[in-house]
Backbone atoms as SQL, in Angstrom:
CREATE TABLE atoms (id INTEGER PRIMARY KEY, chain TEXT, resi INTEGER, resn TEXT, atom TEXT, x REAL, y REAL, z REAL);
INSERT INTO atoms VALUES
  (1, 'A', 1, 'MET', 'N', 138.360, 68.407, 60.158),
  (2, 'A', 1, 'MET', 'CA', 138.316, 69.597, 59.335),
  (3, 'A', 1, 'MET', 'C', 137.216, 69.448, 58.276),
  (4, 'A', 2, 'SER', 'N', 136.375, 70.429, 58.168),
  (5, 'A', 2, 'SER', 'CA', 135.259, 70.393, 57.226),
  (6, 'A', 2, 'SER', 'C', 135.739, 70.594, 55.797),
  (7, 'A', 3, 'THR', 'N', 135.114, 69.888, 54.904),
  (8, 'A', 3, 'THR', 'CA', 135.390, 70.066, 53.477),
  (9, 'A', 3, 'THR', 'C', 134.249, 70.827, 52.808),
  (10, 'A', 4, 'ARG', 'N', 133.426, 71.449, 53.600),
  (11, 'A', 4, 'ARG', 'CA', 132.239, 72.133, 53.071),
  (12, 'A', 4, 'ARG', 'C', 132.615, 73.265, 52.126),
  (13, 'A', 5, 'ARG', 'N', 131.941, 73.256, 50.961),
  (14, 'A', 5, 'ARG', 'CA', 132.095, 74.325, 49.972),
  (15, 'A', 5, 'ARG', 'C', 130.714, 74.827, 49.587),
  (16, 'A', 6, 'HIS', 'N', 130.630, 76.094, 49.208),
  (17, 'A', 6, 'HIS', 'CA', 129.363, 76.714, 48.843),
  (18, 'A', 6, 'HIS', 'C', 129.411, 77.246, 47.411),
  (19, 'A', 7, 'ALA', 'N', 128.235, 77.320, 46.788),
  (20, 'A', 7, 'ALA', 'CA', 128.098, 77.939, 45.468),
  (21, 'A', 7, 'ALA', 'C', 126.878, 78.848, 45.495),
  (22, 'A', 8, 'PHE', 'N', 126.949, 79.913, 44.721),
  (23, 'A', 8, 'PHE', 'CA', 125.891, 80.920, 44.683),
  (24, 'A', 8, 'PHE', 'C', 125.544, 81.242, 43.228),
  (25, 'A', 9, 'THR', 'N', 124.288, 81.665, 43.000),
  (26, 'A', 9, 'THR', 'CA', 123.879, 82.057, 41.654),
  (27, 'A', 9, 'THR', 'C', 123.685, 83.567, 41.532),
  (28, 'A', 10, 'GLY', 'N', 123.740, 84.274, 42.638),
  (29, 'A', 10, 'GLY', 'CA', 123.512, 85.713, 42.601),
  (30, 'A', 10, 'GLY', 'C', 122.068, 86.103, 42.828),
  (31, 'A', 11, 'SER', 'N', 121.216, 85.138, 43.133),
  (32, 'A', 11, 'SER', 'CA', 119.822, 85.455, 43.438),
  (33, 'A', 11, 'SER', 'C', 119.787, 86.410, 44.619),
  (34, 'A', 12, 'PRO', 'N', 118.920, 87.421, 44.580),
  (35, 'A', 12, 'PRO', 'CA', 118.836, 88.341, 45.714),
  (36, 'A', 12, 'PRO', 'C', 118.418, 87.648, 47.009),
  (37, 'A', 13, 'TYR', 'N', 117.774, 86.509, 46.909),
  (38, 'A', 13, 'TYR', 'CA', 117.327, 85.792, 48.107),
  (39, 'A', 13, 'TYR', 'C', 118.479, 85.141, 48.860),
  (40, 'A', 14, 'GLU', 'N', 119.572, 84.810, 48.165),
  (41, 'A', 14, 'GLU', 'CA', 120.709, 84.182, 48.838),
  (42, 'A', 14, 'GLU', 'C', 121.252, 85.083, 49.944),
  (43, 'A', 15, 'THR', 'N', 121.449, 86.355, 49.631),
  (44, 'A', 15, 'THR', 'CA', 121.941, 87.301, 50.632),
  (45, 'A', 15, 'THR', 'C', 120.840, 87.699, 51.599),
  (46, 'A', 16, 'LYS', 'N', 119.676, 88.001, 51.071),
  (47, 'A', 16, 'LYS', 'CA', 118.558, 88.471, 51.898),
  (48, 'A', 16, 'LYS', 'C', 118.137, 87.435, 52.946),
  (49, 'A', 17, 'PHE', 'N', 118.085, 86.161, 52.550),
  (50, 'A', 17, 'PHE', 'CA', 117.636, 85.110, 53.462),
  (51, 'A', 17, 'PHE', 'C', 118.790, 84.322, 54.083),
  (52, 'A', 18, 'GLY', 'N', 120.029, 84.615, 53.677),
  (53, 'A', 18, 'GLY', 'CA', 121.205, 84.019, 54.301),
  (54, 'A', 18, 'GLY', 'C', 121.435, 82.550, 54.000),
  (55, 'A', 19, 'PHE', 'N', 121.476, 82.192, 52.725),
  (56, 'A', 19, 'PHE', 'CA', 121.725, 80.793, 52.379),
  (57, 'A', 19, 'PHE', 'C', 122.577, 80.694, 51.121),
  (58, 'A', 20, 'ALA', 'N', 123.180, 79.537, 50.923),
  (59, 'A', 20, 'ALA', 'CA', 123.914, 79.238, 49.701),
  (60, 'A', 20, 'ALA', 'C', 122.983, 78.508, 48.748),
  (61, 'A', 21, 'ARG', 'N', 123.194, 78.714, 47.465),
  (62, 'A', 21, 'ARG', 'CA', 122.391, 77.982, 46.466),
  (63, 'A', 21, 'ARG', 'C', 122.672, 76.496, 46.568),
  (64, 'A', 22, 'ALA', 'N', 123.950, 76.167, 46.805),
  (65, 'A', 22, 'ALA', 'CA', 124.324, 74.760, 46.917),
  (66, 'A', 22, 'ALA', 'C', 125.463, 74.611, 47.912),
  (67, 'A', 23, 'VAL', 'N', 125.492, 73.449, 48.546),
  (68, 'A', 23, 'VAL', 'CA', 126.543, 73.118, 49.507),
  (69, 'A', 23, 'VAL', 'C', 127.086, 71.748, 49.142),
  (70, 'A', 24, 'ARG', 'N', 128.421, 71.657, 49.107),
  (71, 'A', 24, 'ARG', 'CA', 129.046, 70.354, 48.918),
  (72, 'A', 24, 'ARG', 'C', 129.777, 69.990, 50.198),
  (73, 'A', 25, 'GLU', 'N', 129.485, 68.802, 50.687),
  (74, 'A', 25, 'GLU', 'CA', 130.162, 68.223, 51.839),
  (75, 'A', 25, 'GLU', 'C', 130.553, 66.818, 51.419),
  (76, 'A', 26, 'GLY', 'N', 131.853, 66.564, 51.330),
  (77, 'A', 26, 'GLY', 'CA', 132.307, 65.263, 50.854),
  (78, 'A', 26, 'GLY', 'C', 131.864, 65.038, 49.422),
  (79, 'A', 27, 'ASP', 'N', 131.209, 63.898, 49.175),
  (80, 'A', 27, 'ASP', 'CA', 130.767, 63.603, 47.817),
  (81, 'A', 27, 'ASP', 'C', 129.330, 64.027, 47.537),
  (82, 'A', 28, 'ARG', 'N', 128.690, 64.697, 48.500),
  (83, 'A', 28, 'ARG', 'CA', 127.281, 65.112, 48.336),
  (84, 'A', 28, 'ARG', 'C', 127.165, 66.591, 48.016),
  (85, 'A', 29, 'ILE', 'N', 126.295, 66.907, 47.068),
  (86, 'A', 29, 'ILE', 'CA', 125.949, 68.287, 46.745),
  (87, 'A', 29, 'ILE', 'C', 124.448, 68.428, 46.946),
  (88, 'A', 30, 'ILE', 'N', 124.063, 69.371, 47.788),
  (89, 'A', 30, 'ILE', 'CA', 122.652, 69.656, 48.035),
  (90, 'A', 30, 'ILE', 'C', 122.351, 71.028, 47.440),
  (91, 'A', 31, 'VAL', 'N', 121.364, 71.085, 46.555),
  (92, 'A', 31, 'VAL', 'CA', 120.989, 72.342, 45.920),
  (93, 'A', 31, 'VAL', 'C', 119.659, 72.806, 46.506),
  (94, 'A', 32, 'ALA', 'N', 119.671, 74.019, 47.041),
  (95, 'A', 32, 'ALA', 'CA', 118.476, 74.611, 47.647),
  (96, 'A', 32, 'ALA', 'C', 117.385, 74.819, 46.608),
  (97, 'A', 33, 'GLY', 'N', 116.193, 75.087, 47.093),
  (98, 'A', 33, 'GLY', 'CA', 115.096, 75.435, 46.195),
  (99, 'A', 33, 'GLY', 'C', 115.543, 76.558, 45.274),
  (100, 'A', 34, 'THR', 'N', 115.428, 76.305, 43.979),
  (101, 'A', 34, 'THR', 'CA', 115.933, 77.230, 42.971),
  (102, 'A', 34, 'THR', 'C', 114.775, 77.746, 42.146),
  (103, 'A', 35, 'GLY', 'N', 114.540, 79.044, 42.261),
  (104, 'A', 35, 'GLY', 'CA', 113.479, 79.677, 41.497),
  (105, 'A', 35, 'GLY', 'C', 114.008, 80.205, 40.177),
  (106, 'A', 36, 'PRO', 'N', 113.107, 80.594, 39.285),
  (107, 'A', 36, 'PRO', 'CA', 113.493, 81.074, 37.963),
  (108, 'A', 36, 'PRO', 'C', 113.943, 82.538, 38.003),
  (109, 'A', 37, 'VAL', 'N', 115.186, 82.751, 38.447),
  (110, 'A', 37, 'VAL', 'CA', 115.732, 84.102, 38.569),
  (111, 'A', 37, 'VAL', 'C', 116.786, 84.321, 37.491),
  (112, 'A', 38, 'GLU', 'N', 116.656, 85.412, 36.780),
  (113, 'A', 38, 'GLU', 'CA', 117.624, 85.780, 35.742),
  (114, 'A', 38, 'GLU', 'C', 118.849, 86.432, 36.378),
  (115, 'A', 39, 'ASP', 'N', 119.901, 86.602, 35.591),
  (116, 'A', 39, 'ASP', 'CA', 121.141, 87.174, 36.100),
  (117, 'A', 39, 'ASP', 'C', 120.963, 88.580, 36.675),
  (118, 'A', 40, 'ASP', 'N', 119.977, 89.333, 36.156),
  (119, 'A', 40, 'ASP', 'CA', 119.743, 90.690, 36.655),
  (120, 'A', 40, 'ASP', 'C', 118.812, 90.724, 37.869),
  (121, 'A', 41, 'GLY', 'N', 118.412, 89.541, 38.366),
  (122, 'A', 41, 'GLY', 'CA', 117.535, 89.460, 39.534),
  (123, 'A', 41, 'GLY', 'C', 116.060, 89.415, 39.209),
  (124, 'A', 42, 'SER', 'N', 115.702, 89.614, 37.952),
  (125, 'A', 42, 'SER', 'CA', 114.291, 89.554, 37.558),
  (126, 'A', 42, 'SER', 'C', 113.857, 88.098, 37.430),
  (127, 'A', 43, 'SER', 'N', 112.557, 87.893, 37.378),
  (128, 'A', 43, 'SER', 'CA', 112.015, 86.545, 37.190),
  (129, 'A', 43, 'SER', 'C', 112.022, 86.180, 35.714),
  (130, 'A', 44, 'THR', 'N', 112.253, 84.912, 35.440),
  (131, 'A', 44, 'THR', 'CA', 112.218, 84.415, 34.070),
  (132, 'A', 44, 'THR', 'C', 110.809, 84.597, 33.525),
  (133, 'A', 45, 'PRO', 'N', 110.666, 85.254, 32.371),
  (134, 'A', 45, 'PRO', 'CA', 109.328, 85.421, 31.797),
  (135, 'A', 45, 'PRO', 'C', 108.838, 84.115, 31.188),
  (136, 'A', 46, 'GLY', 'N', 107.541, 84.045, 30.977),
  (137, 'A', 46, 'GLY', 'CA', 106.973, 82.892, 30.303),
  (138, 'A', 46, 'GLY', 'C', 106.303, 81.926, 31.247),
  (139, 'A', 47, 'GLY', 'N', 105.943, 80.801, 30.695),
  (140, 'A', 47, 'GLY', 'CA', 105.205, 79.795, 31.439),
  (141, 'A', 47, 'GLY', 'C', 106.097, 78.890, 32.265),
  (142, 'A', 48, 'ALA', 'N', 105.485, 77.846, 32.805),
  (143, 'A', 48, 'ALA', 'CA', 106.166, 76.924, 33.707),
  (144, 'A', 48, 'ALA', 'C', 107.334, 76.214, 33.036),
  (145, 'A', 49, 'ALA', 'N', 107.216, 75.890, 31.750),
  (146, 'A', 49, 'ALA', 'CA', 108.309, 75.208, 31.059),
  (147, 'A', 49, 'ALA', 'C', 109.546, 76.092, 30.974),
  (148, 'A', 50, 'ALA', 'N', 109.364, 77.348, 30.605),
  (149, 'A', 50, 'ALA', 'CA', 110.494, 78.278, 30.521),
  (150, 'A', 50, 'ALA', 'C', 111.114, 78.487, 31.891),
  (151, 'A', 51, 'GLN', 'N', 110.276, 78.582, 32.903),
  (152, 'A', 51, 'GLN', 'CA', 110.792, 78.769, 34.252),
  (153, 'A', 51, 'GLN', 'C', 111.525, 77.522, 34.746),
  (154, 'A', 52, 'ALA', 'N', 111.006, 76.344, 34.458),
  (155, 'A', 52, 'ALA', 'CA', 111.674, 75.105, 34.859),
  (156, 'A', 52, 'ALA', 'C', 113.023, 74.986, 34.159),
  (157, 'A', 53, 'GLU', 'N', 113.079, 75.351, 32.889),
  (158, 'A', 53, 'GLU', 'CA', 114.340, 75.300, 32.164),
  (159, 'A', 53, 'GLU', 'C', 115.382, 76.189, 32.835),
  (160, 'A', 54, 'ARG', 'N', 114.980, 77.386, 33.247),
  (161, 'A', 54, 'ARG', 'CA', 115.912, 78.282, 33.936),
  (162, 'A', 54, 'ARG', 'C', 116.363, 77.677, 35.270),
  (163, 'A', 55, 'CYS', 'N', 115.440, 77.101, 36.020),
  (164, 'A', 55, 'CYS', 'CA', 115.791, 76.478, 37.301),
  (165, 'A', 55, 'CYS', 'C', 116.807, 75.364, 37.097),
  (166, 'A', 56, 'PHE', 'N', 116.572, 74.479, 36.139),
  (167, 'A', 56, 'PHE', 'CA', 117.496, 73.372, 35.887),
  (168, 'A', 56, 'PHE', 'C', 118.852, 73.875, 35.406),
  (169, 'A', 57, 'THR', 'N', 118.856, 74.932, 34.606),
  (170, 'A', 57, 'THR', 'CA', 120.117, 75.517, 34.143),
  (171, 'A', 57, 'THR', 'C', 120.927, 76.039, 35.324),
  (172, 'A', 58, 'LEU', 'N', 120.265, 76.736, 36.250),
  (173, 'A', 58, 'LEU', 'CA', 120.950, 77.243, 37.441),
  (174, 'A', 58, 'LEU', 'C', 121.447, 76.094, 38.323),
  (175, 'A', 59, 'ILE', 'N', 120.641, 75.067, 38.453),
  (176, 'A', 59, 'ILE', 'CA', 121.037, 73.900, 39.260),
  (177, 'A', 59, 'ILE', 'C', 122.289, 73.249, 38.685),
  (178, 'A', 60, 'LEU', 'N', 122.307, 73.025, 37.383),
  (179, 'A', 60, 'LEU', 'CA', 123.479, 72.404, 36.761),
  (180, 'A', 60, 'LEU', 'C', 124.708, 73.287, 36.900),
  (181, 'A', 61, 'LYS', 'N', 124.530, 74.595, 36.828),
  (182, 'A', 61, 'LYS', 'CA', 125.651, 75.526, 36.973),
  (183, 'A', 61, 'LYS', 'C', 126.337, 75.350, 38.322),
  (184, 'A', 62, 'VAL', 'N', 125.561, 75.301, 39.407),
  (185, 'A', 62, 'VAL', 'CA', 126.194, 75.192, 40.726),
  (186, 'A', 62, 'VAL', 'C', 126.721, 73.785, 40.994),
  (187, 'A', 63, 'VAL', 'N', 126.047, 72.773, 40.476),
  (188, 'A', 63, 'VAL', 'CA', 126.556, 71.404, 40.625),
  (189, 'A', 63, 'VAL', 'C', 127.917, 71.300, 39.938),
  (190, 'A', 64, 'GLU', 'N', 128.022, 71.835, 38.747),
  (191, 'A', 64, 'GLU', 'CA', 129.298, 71.793, 38.026),
  (192, 'A', 64, 'GLU', 'C', 130.359, 72.635, 38.732),
  (193, 'A', 65, 'GLU', 'N', 129.971, 73.789, 39.253),
  (194, 'A', 65, 'GLU', 'CA', 130.911, 74.642, 39.989),
  (195, 'A', 65, 'GLU', 'C', 131.500, 73.903, 41.196),
  (196, 'A', 66, 'LEU', 'N', 130.719, 73.024, 41.787),
  (197, 'A', 66, 'LEU', 'CA', 131.175, 72.266, 42.952),
  (198, 'A', 66, 'LEU', 'C', 131.777, 70.912, 42.575),
  (199, 'A', 67, 'GLY', 'N', 132.042, 70.703, 41.293),
  (200, 'A', 67, 'GLY', 'CA', 132.759, 69.501, 40.862),
  (201, 'A', 67, 'GLY', 'C', 131.898, 68.338, 40.435),
  (202, 'A', 68, 'GLY', 'N', 130.601, 68.539, 40.339),
  (203, 'A', 68, 'GLY', 'CA', 129.706, 67.475, 39.901),
  (204, 'A', 68, 'GLY', 'C', 129.302, 67.647, 38.446),
  (205, 'A', 69, 'THR', 'N', 128.506, 66.700, 37.979),
  (206, 'A', 69, 'THR', 'CA', 127.973, 66.755, 36.616),
  (207, 'A', 69, 'THR', 'C', 126.487, 66.421, 36.653),
  (208, 'A', 70, 'ARG', 'N', 125.859, 66.596, 35.535),
  (209, 'A', 70, 'ARG', 'CA', 124.443, 66.234, 35.394),
  (210, 'A', 70, 'ARG', 'C', 124.237, 64.773, 35.773),
  (211, 'A', 71, 'ASP', 'N', 125.171, 63.921, 35.412),
  (212, 'A', 71, 'ASP', 'CA', 125.046, 62.493, 35.678),
  (213, 'A', 71, 'ASP', 'C', 125.127, 62.148, 37.160),
  (214, 'A', 72, 'ASP', 'N', 125.619, 63.070, 37.981),
  (215, 'A', 72, 'ASP', 'CA', 125.727, 62.839, 39.421),
  (216, 'A', 72, 'ASP', 'C', 124.429, 63.157, 40.168),
  (217, 'A', 73, 'ILE', 'N', 123.471, 63.776, 39.491),
  (218, 'A', 73, 'ILE', 'CA', 122.225, 64.154, 40.158),
  (219, 'A', 73, 'ILE', 'C', 121.392, 62.899, 40.419),
  (220, 'A', 74, 'VAL', 'N', 121.039, 62.703, 41.701),
  (221, 'A', 74, 'VAL', 'CA', 120.307, 61.505, 42.109),
  (222, 'A', 74, 'VAL', 'C', 118.887, 61.802, 42.571),
  (223, 'A', 75, 'ARG', 'N', 118.558, 63.077, 42.783),
  (224, 'A', 75, 'ARG', 'CA', 117.220, 63.416, 43.265),
  (225, 'A', 75, 'ARG', 'C', 116.858, 64.815, 42.834),
  (226, 'A', 76, 'THR', 'N', 115.593, 64.984, 42.409),
  (227, 'A', 76, 'THR', 'CA', 115.034, 66.316, 42.138),
  (228, 'A', 76, 'THR', 'C', 113.680, 66.429, 42.831),
  (229, 'A', 77, 'ARG', 'N', 113.377, 67.646, 43.229),
  (230, 'A', 77, 'ARG', 'CA', 112.063, 67.945, 43.815),
  (231, 'A', 77, 'ARG', 'C', 111.524, 69.185, 43.117),
  (232, 'A', 78, 'MET', 'N', 110.358, 69.062, 42.517),
  (233, 'A', 78, 'MET', 'CA', 109.751, 70.157, 41.773),
  (234, 'A', 78, 'MET', 'C', 108.479, 70.608, 42.482),
  (235, 'A', 79, 'PHE', 'N', 108.414, 71.898, 42.775),
  (236, 'A', 79, 'PHE', 'CA', 107.264, 72.487, 43.445),
  (237, 'A', 79, 'PHE', 'C', 106.515, 73.343, 42.432),
  (238, 'A', 80, 'LEU', 'N', 105.234, 73.036, 42.212),
  (239, 'A', 80, 'LEU', 'CA', 104.421, 73.748, 41.228),
  (240, 'A', 80, 'LEU', 'C', 103.246, 74.435, 41.904),
  (241, 'A', 81, 'THR', 'N', 102.923, 75.625, 41.451),
  (242, 'A', 81, 'THR', 'CA', 101.758, 76.326, 42.002),
  (243, 'A', 81, 'THR', 'C', 100.469, 75.973, 41.267),
  (244, 'A', 82, 'ASP', 'N', 100.573, 75.276, 40.137),
  (245, 'A', 82, 'ASP', 'CA', 99.387, 74.895, 39.363),
  (246, 'A', 82, 'ASP', 'C', 99.581, 73.479, 38.827),
  (247, 'A', 83, 'SER', 'N', 98.702, 72.585, 39.212),
  (248, 'A', 83, 'SER', 'CA', 98.834, 71.188, 38.780),
  (249, 'A', 83, 'SER', 'C', 98.714, 71.036, 37.266),
  (250, 'A', 84, 'ASP', 'N', 98.107, 71.994, 36.600),
  (251, 'A', 84, 'ASP', 'CA', 97.998, 71.928, 35.137),
  (252, 'A', 84, 'ASP', 'C', 99.360, 72.046, 34.449),
  (253, 'A', 85, 'ASP', 'N', 100.389, 72.470, 35.179),
  (254, 'A', 85, 'ASP', 'CA', 101.724, 72.642, 34.604),
  (255, 'A', 85, 'ASP', 'C', 102.586, 71.387, 34.694),
  (256, 'A', 86, 'GLN', 'N', 102.068, 70.315, 35.298),
  (257, 'A', 86, 'GLN', 'CA', 102.908, 69.144, 35.544),
  (258, 'A', 86, 'GLN', 'C', 103.442, 68.491, 34.268),
  (259, 'A', 87, 'GLU', 'N', 102.665, 68.438, 33.226),
  (260, 'A', 87, 'GLU', 'CA', 103.127, 67.794, 31.988),
  (261, 'A', 87, 'GLU', 'C', 104.295, 68.557, 31.381),
  (262, 'A', 88, 'GLU', 'N', 104.151, 69.881, 31.258),
  (263, 'A', 88, 'GLU', 'CA', 105.222, 70.643, 30.610),
  (264, 'A', 88, 'GLU', 'C', 106.482, 70.691, 31.468),
  (265, 'A', 89, 'VAL', 'N', 106.350, 70.754, 32.781),
  (266, 'A', 89, 'VAL', 'CA', 107.524, 70.728, 33.650),
  (267, 'A', 89, 'VAL', 'C', 108.172, 69.345, 33.595),
  (268, 'A', 90, 'GLY', 'N', 107.354, 68.308, 33.581),
  (269, 'A', 90, 'GLY', 'CA', 107.878, 66.952, 33.458),
  (270, 'A', 90, 'GLY', 'C', 108.643, 66.744, 32.163),
  (271, 'A', 91, 'GLU', 'N', 108.167, 67.335, 31.073),
  (272, 'A', 91, 'GLU', 'CA', 108.867, 67.218, 29.794),
  (273, 'A', 91, 'GLU', 'C', 110.228, 67.910, 29.833),
  (274, 'A', 92, 'VAL', 'N', 110.307, 69.059, 30.514),
  (275, 'A', 92, 'VAL', 'CA', 111.595, 69.747, 30.654),
  (276, 'A', 92, 'VAL', 'C', 112.527, 68.894, 31.510),
  (277, 'A', 93, 'HIS', 'N', 111.993, 68.328, 32.582),
  (278, 'A', 93, 'HIS', 'CA', 112.791, 67.444, 33.437),
  (279, 'A', 93, 'HIS', 'C', 113.359, 66.296, 32.609),
  (280, 'A', 94, 'ALA', 'N', 112.556, 65.708, 31.756),
  (281, 'A', 94, 'ALA', 'CA', 113.003, 64.590, 30.921),
  (282, 'A', 94, 'ALA', 'C', 114.095, 65.019, 29.946),
  (283, 'A', 95, 'ARG', 'N', 113.998, 66.236, 29.428),
  (284, 'A', 95, 'ARG', 'CA', 115.049, 66.734, 28.525),
  (285, 'A', 95, 'ARG', 'C', 116.384, 66.860, 29.243),
  (286, 'A', 96, 'PHE', 'N', 116.354, 67.338, 30.473),
  (287, 'A', 96, 'PHE', 'CA', 117.584, 67.523, 31.244),
  (288, 'A', 96, 'PHE', 'C', 118.096, 66.205, 31.837),
  (289, 'A', 97, 'PHE', 'N', 117.176, 65.343, 32.295),
  (290, 'A', 97, 'PHE', 'CA', 117.591, 64.190, 33.102),
  (291, 'A', 97, 'PHE', 'C', 117.041, 62.852, 32.644),
  (292, 'A', 98, 'GLY', 'N', 116.459, 62.782, 31.458),
  (293, 'A', 98, 'GLY', 'CA', 115.874, 61.539, 30.978),
  (294, 'A', 98, 'GLY', 'C', 116.833, 60.367, 30.960),
  (295, 'A', 99, 'GLU', 'N', 118.096, 60.629, 30.642),
  (296, 'A', 99, 'GLU', 'CA', 119.092, 59.557, 30.616),
  (297, 'A', 99, 'GLU', 'C', 119.631, 59.255, 32.013),
  (298, 'A', 100, 'VAL', 'N', 119.607, 60.248, 32.885),
  (299, 'A', 100, 'VAL', 'CA', 120.144, 60.097, 34.245),
  (300, 'A', 100, 'VAL', 'C', 119.129, 59.400, 35.152),
  (301, 'A', 101, 'GLN', 'N', 117.868, 59.718, 34.983),
  (302, 'A', 101, 'GLN', 'CA', 116.746, 59.165, 35.742),
  (303, 'A', 101, 'GLN', 'C', 116.934, 59.250, 37.264),
  (304, 'A', 102, 'PRO', 'N', 117.049, 60.482, 37.795),
  (305, 'A', 102, 'PRO', 'CA', 117.126, 60.612, 39.255),
  (306, 'A', 102, 'PRO', 'C', 115.774, 60.295, 39.881),
  (307, 'A', 103, 'ALA', 'N', 115.794, 59.994, 41.164),
  (308, 'A', 103, 'ALA', 'CA', 114.532, 59.908, 41.898),
  (309, 'A', 103, 'ALA', 'C', 113.928, 61.308, 41.836),
  (310, 'A', 104, 'ALA', 'N', 112.651, 61.406, 41.551),
  (311, 'A', 104, 'ALA', 'CA', 112.041, 62.727, 41.354),
  (312, 'A', 104, 'ALA', 'C', 110.701, 62.810, 42.060),
  (313, 'A', 105, 'THR', 'N', 110.436, 64.002, 42.585),
  (314, 'A', 105, 'THR', 'CA', 109.159, 64.284, 43.220),
  (315, 'A', 105, 'THR', 'C', 108.609, 65.567, 42.628),
  (316, 'A', 106, 'MET', 'N', 107.306, 65.585, 42.339),
  (317, 'A', 106, 'MET', 'CA', 106.638, 66.789, 41.877),
  (318, 'A', 106, 'MET', 'C', 105.422, 66.983, 42.770),
  (319, 'A', 107, 'VAL', 'N', 105.374, 68.134, 43.415),
  (320, 'A', 107, 'VAL', 'CA', 104.270, 68.409, 44.335),
  (321, 'A', 107, 'VAL', 'C', 103.670, 69.781, 44.060),
  (322, 'A', 108, 'GLY', 'N', 102.428, 69.933, 44.445),
  (323, 'A', 108, 'GLY', 'CA', 101.766, 71.223, 44.347),
  (324, 'A', 108, 'GLY', 'C', 101.946, 72.010, 45.632),
  (325, 'A', 109, 'CYS', 'N', 101.989, 73.313, 45.490),
  (326, 'A', 109, 'CYS', 'CA', 102.106, 74.181, 46.656),
  (327, 'A', 109, 'CYS', 'C', 101.276, 75.439, 46.418),
  (328, 'A', 110, 'ALA', 'N', 100.952, 76.118, 47.492),
  (329, 'A', 110, 'ALA', 'CA', 100.075, 77.289, 47.408),
  (330, 'A', 110, 'ALA', 'C', 100.781, 78.517, 46.839),
  (331, 'A', 111, 'TRP', 'N', 102.057, 78.671, 47.156),
  (332, 'A', 111, 'TRP', 'CA', 102.770, 79.863, 46.691),
  (333, 'A', 111, 'TRP', 'C', 104.276, 79.636, 46.741),
  (334, 'A', 112, 'LEU', 'N', 104.990, 80.502, 46.022),
  (335, 'A', 112, 'LEU', 'CA', 106.446, 80.516, 46.035),
  (336, 'A', 112, 'LEU', 'C', 106.886, 81.948, 46.353),
  (337, 'A', 113, 'CYS', 'N', 108.175, 82.213, 46.429),
  (338, 'A', 113, 'CYS', 'CA', 108.682, 83.520, 46.882),
  (339, 'A', 113, 'CYS', 'C', 108.159, 84.715, 46.078),
  (340, 'A', 114, 'ARG', 'N', 107.951, 84.538, 44.814),
  (341, 'A', 114, 'ARG', 'CA', 107.402, 85.608, 43.974),
  (342, 'A', 114, 'ARG', 'C', 106.110, 85.125, 43.340),
  (343, 'A', 115, 'LYS', 'N', 105.146, 86.007, 43.268),
  (344, 'A', 115, 'LYS', 'CA', 103.828, 85.635, 42.742),
  (345, 'A', 115, 'LYS', 'C', 103.877, 85.118, 41.311),
  (346, 'A', 116, 'GLU', 'N', 104.822, 85.606, 40.516),
  (347, 'A', 116, 'GLU', 'CA', 104.905, 85.184, 39.116),
  (348, 'A', 116, 'GLU', 'C', 105.604, 83.839, 38.924),
  (349, 'A', 117, 'TRP', 'N', 106.212, 83.329, 39.978),
  (350, 'A', 117, 'TRP', 'CA', 106.876, 82.027, 39.858),
  (351, 'A', 117, 'TRP', 'C', 105.845, 80.915, 39.797),
  (352, 'A', 118, 'LYS', 'N', 106.039, 80.012, 38.857),
  (353, 'A', 118, 'LYS', 'CA', 105.170, 78.851, 38.709),
  (354, 'A', 118, 'LYS', 'C', 105.847, 77.576, 39.199),
  (355, 'A', 119, 'VAL', 'N', 107.181, 77.642, 39.358),
  (356, 'A', 119, 'VAL', 'CA', 107.948, 76.455, 39.718),
  (357, 'A', 119, 'VAL', 'C', 109.192, 76.845, 40.522),
  (358, 'A', 120, 'GLU', 'N', 109.577, 75.965, 41.428),
  (359, 'A', 120, 'GLU', 'CA', 110.839, 76.059, 42.152),
  (360, 'A', 120, 'GLU', 'C', 111.356, 74.629, 42.282),
  (361, 'A', 121, 'ILE', 'N', 112.676, 74.441, 42.156),
  (362, 'A', 121, 'ILE', 'CA', 113.209, 73.082, 42.073),
  (363, 'A', 121, 'ILE', 'C', 114.434, 72.918, 42.968),
  (364, 'A', 122, 'GLU', 'N', 114.515, 71.776, 43.659),
  (365, 'A', 122, 'GLU', 'CA', 115.675, 71.391, 44.456),
  (366, 'A', 122, 'GLU', 'C', 116.338, 70.193, 43.791),
  (367, 'A', 123, 'ALA', 'N', 117.612, 69.951, 44.137),
  (368, 'A', 123, 'ALA', 'CA', 118.306, 68.779, 43.601),
  (369, 'A', 123, 'ALA', 'C', 119.372, 68.307, 44.585),
  (370, 'A', 124, 'GLU', 'N', 119.737, 67.057, 44.434),
  (371, 'A', 124, 'GLU', 'CA', 120.828, 66.473, 45.208),
  (372, 'A', 124, 'GLU', 'C', 121.700, 65.666, 44.249),
  (373, 'A', 125, 'ALA', 'N', 123.004, 65.720, 44.494),
  (374, 'A', 125, 'ALA', 'CA', 123.942, 64.955, 43.671),
  (375, 'A', 125, 'ALA', 'C', 124.927, 64.222, 44.562),
  (376, 'A', 126, 'ILE', 'N', 125.384, 63.090, 44.082),
  (377, 'A', 126, 'ILE', 'CA', 126.472, 62.351, 44.712),
  (378, 'A', 126, 'ILE', 'C', 127.559, 62.248, 43.650),
  (379, 'A', 127, 'VAL', 'N', 128.697, 62.887, 43.936),
  (380, 'A', 127, 'VAL', 'CA', 129.788, 62.938, 42.976),
  (381, 'A', 127, 'VAL', 'C', 130.564, 61.632, 43.020),
  (382, 'A', 128, 'ARG', 'N', 130.686, 61.008, 41.879),
  (383, 'A', 128, 'ARG', 'CA', 131.386, 59.722, 41.791),
  (384, 'A', 128, 'ARG', 'C', 132.870, 59.949, 41.544),
  (385, 'A', 129, 'GLY', 'N', 133.666, 59.006, 42.044),
  (386, 'A', 129, 'GLY', 'CA', 135.095, 59.076, 41.781),
  (387, 'A', 129, 'GLY', 'C', 135.746, 59.992, 42.723);
């Protein structure tokens, strides 16, 4: 019997593209690429730092909804459309996870789902206990 559970943030892409924001199977939580989407479906205004902050906030929301915590996050992947944004996105990452120190990857990409997006972030957690 599967123990799979799903969590959603209300992003219009979840329904449109047919995916869950996060899936928990056993002690693992996998969080899909999370863009800077506000509760009303609009994109988070501002630069890469503001957008990264929104992405991390959404990621923590679904991890917690599925029974995990910030401390359970073991991996992050950050996709940036402009390499000049790496310092400010890295600083936001450090604010959220500096004490946790997950394995992290930051890569450049040509585009994301919306032209105004500067960052999209994935995460993985292993729930302890």
